[in-house]
C-alpha angles and dihedrals in degrees: 000000000000116000119230111260115250114237087224086069090065112094127145132197104037100096141325095265093051090046092052092048091046092049090052091050091045094051093047090053091044090052094054110129093235094053093046092049091054098040106040099063088053094056120102120236089254092052090052092051093045093051092048091046092049096049095042091049091049093050092046092050097047107028129067115229094258090050091051092052093043100041103032112020097039097028120118114233 
């Protein structure tokens, strides 16, 4: 079982490796069901669209089609 990331493990600006690890911890915490349940109903329609557009663009830019299908579409959450 994965342990929950500790907010103290999130630190940006030191070096690339720490930034990458911190971003992973940040996103894991952001994606927690409790946070999403509280946050999503408070988003405006525009914020929902902007978030979806940003994430889709990021995946389209950095993932090959096969990776997208394997890692995102067929991935287990």
